[in-house]
C-alpha positions in Angstrom: -13.2 -24.5 3.6 -15.3 -21.8 1.7 -15.9 -21.4 -2.1 -17.2 -18.1 -3.1 -18.0 -18.6 -7.5 -19.4 -16.2 -10.0 -19.1 -13.4 -8.1 -18.3 -9.5 -9.5 -15.0 -9.7 -7.3 -13.1 -6.4 -7.0 -9.3 -6.3 -7.1 -7.3 -3.4 -6.1 -6.4 -3.0 -9.9 -9.2 -4.2 -12.1 -12.7 -6.2 -11.5 -13.3 -9.9 -12.2 -16.9 -11.0 -13.7 -16.9 -14.1 -13.0 -15.0 -14.8 -9.9 -14.0 -17.9 -7.7 -12.7 -17.4 -4.0 -11.7 -19.3 -2.0 -11.3 -19.0 1.9 -9.4 -21.3 4.2 -8.5 -20.9 8.1 -9.1 -17.2 7.8 -7.1 -16.2 4.9 -7.8 -16.3 1.1 -6.0 -18.4 -0.7 -7.1 -18.2 -4.3 -9.2 -15.3 -6.3 -9.5 -15.9 -10.0 -11.5 -16.9 -12.8 -14.4 -18.9 -12.5 -13.3 -21.3 -15.4 -15.7 -23.8 -16.9 -15.5 -26.7 -15.1 -13.5 -25.9 -12.3 -15.9 -24.7 -9.6 -16.6 -27.3 -6.9 -20.1 -28.2 -6.0 -20.1 -26.6 -2.9 -19.1 -23.4 -4.3 -21.8 -20.5 -3.1 -23.2 -18.9 -6.3 -23.1 -15.4 -5.7 -24.9 -14.9 -9.2 -22.9 -12.0 -10.2 -23.1 -9.8 -7.0 -20.7 -7.7 -5.9 -17.2 -9.3 -3.8 -15.4 -6.7 -1.8 -13.1 -7.1 0.6 -14.6 -6.2 4.4 -15.0 -2.6 4.4 -13.2 -1.1 7.4 -13.8 2.0 9.3 -11.4 4.6 11.0 -13.9 6.5 13.0 -16.9 5.5 14.0 -19.1 7.5 16.3 -22.1 5.3 16.0 -21.8 3.5 19.2 -22.6 6.9 21.5 -26.1 6.9 19.4 -26.5 3.2 20.1 -26.2 3.7 23.9 -28.2 6.5 24.0 -30.5 7.2 21.1 -32.4 9.8 23.2 -31.2 12.5 25.6 -32.2 10.6 29.1 -32.4 6.8 27.4 -29.0 5.1 28.1 -28.1 1.7 27.5 -25.5 -0.7 29.2 -22.7 -0.6 27.8 -22.6 -4.1 26.9 -25.3 -4.3 25.4 -24.6 -1.5 23.7 -21.7 -2.6 22.1 -23.5 -6.3 20.6 -26.1 -4.3 19.1 -23.9 -2.0 17.7 -21.6 -4.8 15.7 -24.9 -6.0 14.4 -25.4 -3.1 13.0 -22.1 -2.5 11.7 -21.4 -6.5 10.2 -24.8 -5.7 8.7 -23.2 -2.8 6.4 -20.5 -4.7 5.6 -18.2 -3.3 8.2 -15.9 -6.0 9.3 -13.0 -3.8 11.1 -14.4 -1.0 13.3 -12.9 1.8 15.5 -14.9 3.0 17.9 -14.4 6.3 18.8 -13.7 6.7 22.5 -14.0 10.7 23.4 -12.0 11.4 26.8 -13.5 14.6 28.3 -14.3 15.9 31.2 -17.4 18.2 30.8 -20.4 16.2 30.0 -20.6 16.8 26.3 -23.1 14.8 24.4 -23.5 12.7 27.9 -19.4 12.2 27.7 -16.9 11.8 30.9 -14.1 10.4 31.6 -15.6 7.6 33.7 -18.1 7.1 30.8 -14.8 6.4 28.4 -13.1 4.1 30.6 -15.8 1.7 30.8 -16.4 2.1 27.2 -12.8 1.5 26.5 -12.8 -1.6 28.7 -16.2 -2.9 27.1 -14.9 -2.9 23.7 -11.9 -4.8 24.7 -13.5 -6.9 26.4 -15.3 -7.9 23.3 -12.5 -7.8 21.1 -11.4 -10.5 23.0 -14.0 -12.6 23.7 -12.9 -15.2 20.6 -16.7 -14.4 19.1 -17.1 -11.2 17.7 -18.8 -10.8 14.9 -16.5 -8.0 13.6 -13.1 -7.0 14.4 -13.2 -4.4 17.2 -11.1 -1.8 17.5 -10.6 1.8 19.5 -9.9 5.2 18.2 -9.4 7.6 21.1 -10.8 10.5 21.0 -9.0 13.8 23.0 -10.3 17.3 23.8 -7.1 19.4 23.5 -7.8 21.3 26.5 -8.9 18.6 29.1 -5.8 17.8 31.0 -8.2 15.3 33.5 -9.1 13.4 30.1 -5.4 13.9 28.9 -4.3 11.8 32.4 -7.3 9.4 31.4 -6.2 8.7 28.1 -2.4 8.3 28.7 -3.2 5.2 31.0 -5.1 3.4 28.2 -2.4 4.2 26.1 0.0 2.4 28.7 1.8 -0.7 26.7 3.1 -1.4 23.2 0.3 -2.5 21.0 0.7 -3.8 17.8 -0.7 -1.8 15.4 -0.6 1.4 18.2 -3.9 2.5 18.6 -5.4 5.6 16.6 -5.7 8.9 18.7 -7.5 12.0 17.2 -6.2 15.4 18.6 -9.1 17.6 18.7 -11.2 21.1 19.9 -14.7 21.3 18.5 -15.5 24.4 20.6 -16.9 26.9 18.0 -14.4 29.5 16.2 -11.9 27.2 14.4 -11.8 23.4 13.3 -15.1 22.4 12.0 -16.9 24.9 13.4 -14.7 27.7 12.3 -17.6 30.1 11.8 -19.4 30.3 15.0 -23.4 30.7 13.5 -22.6 27.5 11.9 -22.2 25.8 15.4 -25.3 28.4 16.9 -27.4 26.5 14.2 -26.5 23.2 15.4 -27.1 23.6 18.6 -30.5 25.6 18.1 -31.8 22.2 15.5 -30.0 19.7 18.0 -31.0 20.8 21.3 -34.1 22.6 20.6 -33.3 26.1 22.3 -33.6 29.5 20.9 -31.0 31.7 18.6 -30.6 33.5 21.9 -30.2 30.7 24.1 -27.6 29.3 21.7 -25.4 32.6 21.4 -25.2 32.5 24.8 -23.7 28.7 25.0 -21.5 29.8 22.1 -20.1 32.5 23.8 -20.0 30.6 27.1 -17.8 27.9 25.4 -15.2 30.4 23.3 -14.8 31.9 27.0 -13.9 28.5 28.7 -12.2 27.7 25.5 -9.7 30.5 26.1 -9.1 29.9 30.1 -7.9 26.6 28.4 -6.0 27.1 25.5 -2.6 27.2 26.5 -2.8 23.0 27.6 -3.3 22.4 23.5 0.7 22.7 23.3 1.0 20.3 26.4 -1.6 17.7 25.3 -0.2 17.5 21.4 3.7 17.6 23.0 2.5 14.2 25.1 1.1 12.8 22.3 3.9 13.6 20.7 5.8 11.3 23.3 3.8 8.5 22.8 3.8 8.5 19.0 7.6 8.6 19.1 7.4 5.4 20.9 5.2 3.5 18.7 2.6 3.5 21.5 0.2 5.9 19.7 -0.9 7.1 15.9 -2.1 10.3 16.0 -4.5 12.0 14.1 -5.1 15.9 13.5 -9.1 16.4 13.5 -10.5 19.4 11.8 -7.3 20.3 10.5 -8.2 24.3 8.4 -4.6 25.4 7.3 -1.3 24.4 6.0 0.0 25.7 9.1 -1.8 23.5 10.8 -0.9 21.0 9.1 2.9 21.7 9.9 2.5 21.4 13.1 0.6 18.5 13.1 3.9 17.1 11.2 6.1 18.4 13.7 4.5 16.8 16.4 4.2 12.7 15.0 1.0 12.9 12.9 0.5 10.7 10.0 -3.2 11.3 9.6 -5.0 14.2 8.5 -8.8 13.4 9.4 -11.8 15.5 8.0 -9.9 18.3 6.6 -12.3 21.3 6.3 -10.0 23.1 3.4 -9.1 22.1 -0.2 -5.6 23.9 1.6 -5.4 21.9 4.3 -6.2 18.5 2.2 -3.5 19.8 0.2 -0.7 20.3 2.5 -1.7 17.3 4.5 -1.0 15.3 0.7 2.2 17.4 0.1 3.9 16.3 3.7 2.9 12.8 3.4 0.2 12.5 5.4 -3.0 10.3 4.8 -6.2 11.4 4.4 -9.5 10.5 5.7 -12.6 12.1 4.9 -16.5 11.7 5.8 -18.4 9.7 4.0 -21.7 11.0 4.7 -20.0 14.1 3.6 -20.0 12.2 0.2 -23.6 10.7 0.5 -25.2 14.6 1.1 -22.7 16.2 -1.5 -21.5 18.0 0.6 -20.5 19.1 4.6 -23.3 20.0 6.9 -21.3 22.5 8.3 -20.1 24.3 5.3 -16.3 22.4 4.8 -15.0 21.1 1.8 -16.7 18.6 -0.4 -15.3 15.4 0.3 -16.4 14.0 -3.1 -14.2 17.1 -4.3 -11.1 16.2 -2.5 -11.5 12.7 -3.5 -11.6 13.8 -7.7 -8.4 15.5 -6.7 -6.7 12.6 -5.7 -6.3 14.3 -1.9 -8.1 11.4 -0.3 -6.9 8.1 0.9 -10.1 6.5 3.2 -13.6 7.6 4.0 -15.1 6.5 7.2 -18.5 6.6 8.6 -18.2 8.7 11.0 -21.8 8.9 12.3 -23.8 6.6 9.6 -22.5 2.6 9.7 -24.1 2.6 6.3 -22.2 5.8 4.4 -18.8 4.0 3.3 -20.2 1.5 0.9 -22.9 3.8 -0.3 -20.5 6.5 -0.4 -18.0 4.0 -2.2 -20.3 3.0 -4.7 -21.7 6.7 -5.6 -18.5 8.3 -6.6 -17.6 5.2 -8.8 -21.5 5.7 -10.6 -21.0 9.5 -10.8 -17.4 8.6 -12.7 -15.5 10.5 -10.3 -13.5 7.3 -9.4 -13.2 4.3 -10.8 -14.8 1.0 -9.0 -11.5 -0.4 -7.9 -10.4 3.0 -6.1 -13.7 3.9 -4.9 -13.8 0.4 -3.3 -10.3 1.2 -2.0 -11.4 3.9 -0.2 -13.3 1.8 2.3 -10.8 -0.7 2.4 -7.5 -0.8 1.8 -7.5 3.1 2.2 -8.5 2.9 6.0 -6.2 -0.2 6.5 -3.3 1.9 5.6 -4.2 4.6 8.1 -4.9 1.9 10.6 -1.4 0.2 9.6 -3.4 -3.0 9.4 -1.4 -4.5 6.7 -3.3 -7.9 6.5 -6.6 -6.7 4.9 -8.6 -4.5 2.8 -7.4 -6.4 -0.6 -8.9 -9.6 -2.4 -5.7 -11.1 -2.9 -4.2 -14.3 -1.5 -3.0 -14.6 1.9 -4.8 -11.6 3.0 -7.6 -11.8 6.5 -10.3 -13.3 4.7 -13.3 -10.5 5.6 -15.5 -9.9 2.8 -18.9 -8.3 2.0 -21.6 -9.7 -0.8 -23.3 -6.5 -1.9 -26.0 -6.3 -5.0 -27.3 -2.8 -6.2 -31.1 -2.1 -6.1 -32.1 1.1 -7.9 -28.8 2.9 -7.2 -28.2 1.7 -3.6 -26.3 -1.0 -2.4 -27.6 -4.0 0.2 -25.3 -6.2 1.5 -26.5 -9.8 1.2 -23.7 -11.6 3.0 -20.7 -10.5 5.3 -17.5 -12.9 5.6 -15.0 -12.5 8.7 -12.1 -14.6 9.3 -13.1 -15.1 12.6 -16.5 -17.3 11.7 -15.4 -20.5 11.8 -15.0 -19.6 16.0 -18.0 -20.0 17.7 -18.9 -19.7 21.5 -19.4 -23.0 23.4 -22.8 -24.2 22.9 -23.8 -22.7 19.7 -24.5 -25.2 16.9 -24.3 -28.4 19.0 
């Protein structure tokens, strides 16, 4: 049994200023006020620190950066998974969905073979029995890539519960996140250090290549719709722009609108009953780095169910507390955007709240000069140690 006392506990509907939380066998067994004389001597005194459910991150691309922090500097996948695991736990993340991109055209070092190896390494770590966080996979499919689809279908064999997340996307300029090709061109200039002329030529080449394979989008979405209907995939529409795109997504079994780029797309997703995920870095920066809709505005309009880290593991916690500090959302609702909200997006019903019977994934946070510091992270699996540890 583990007891945490004198915490500022954030529940789904309220905040308990002086709380007592009890954990037994990986589950929360008690949440309530720390009554005088009722706090056991062995309780950890949190001295008023925030006690939150562990953060659930449904879209994390940070593992890619961990494996390849610089062009040409590639690390072994097992090391990368283990190293990144410590990084996300230190950010208060207890459940993480790693983005695994099934692409055959070597964008950002991505290949189908690399995706297979990364998929296997994440599964192995998740099944090891001593991972520091709960590992899952967000399969990312390039909509125009037949080889990527074939490889992904192999990974979708079986009927796991809950079904894996699959993001259907196309990042070529002229649509989606980069519907303004100039934004993509500037991105190339900044990230690859090439001239404006070289970047423009690259944009034109990518558009031409996309046009030769554009017909595969319908084929790929149709196949994914079949998996969704069979309960073998939970589909996410990535970077939707228009209500028509949302309608197409709904018709093909999509249940989540991920990073809608316009207010109209977010409203259409809400009207059609989809979960909506926005980017936590967008909240922290005060807007989209590619000129799309501001996530904080979508939260203010009640159009966001969850925030994900996208590329920055520390962003969800900081974004949630920033939304509360700015008065855009009450603290319980802001915290829900990075806990119970993403849990619902992923179909995970056992976590994301400080409630009796919930999985004991927790994070203890202090706020210093407006920004959070994670002081402790607790997971349901912390009682399990590999052989030899602590002997």
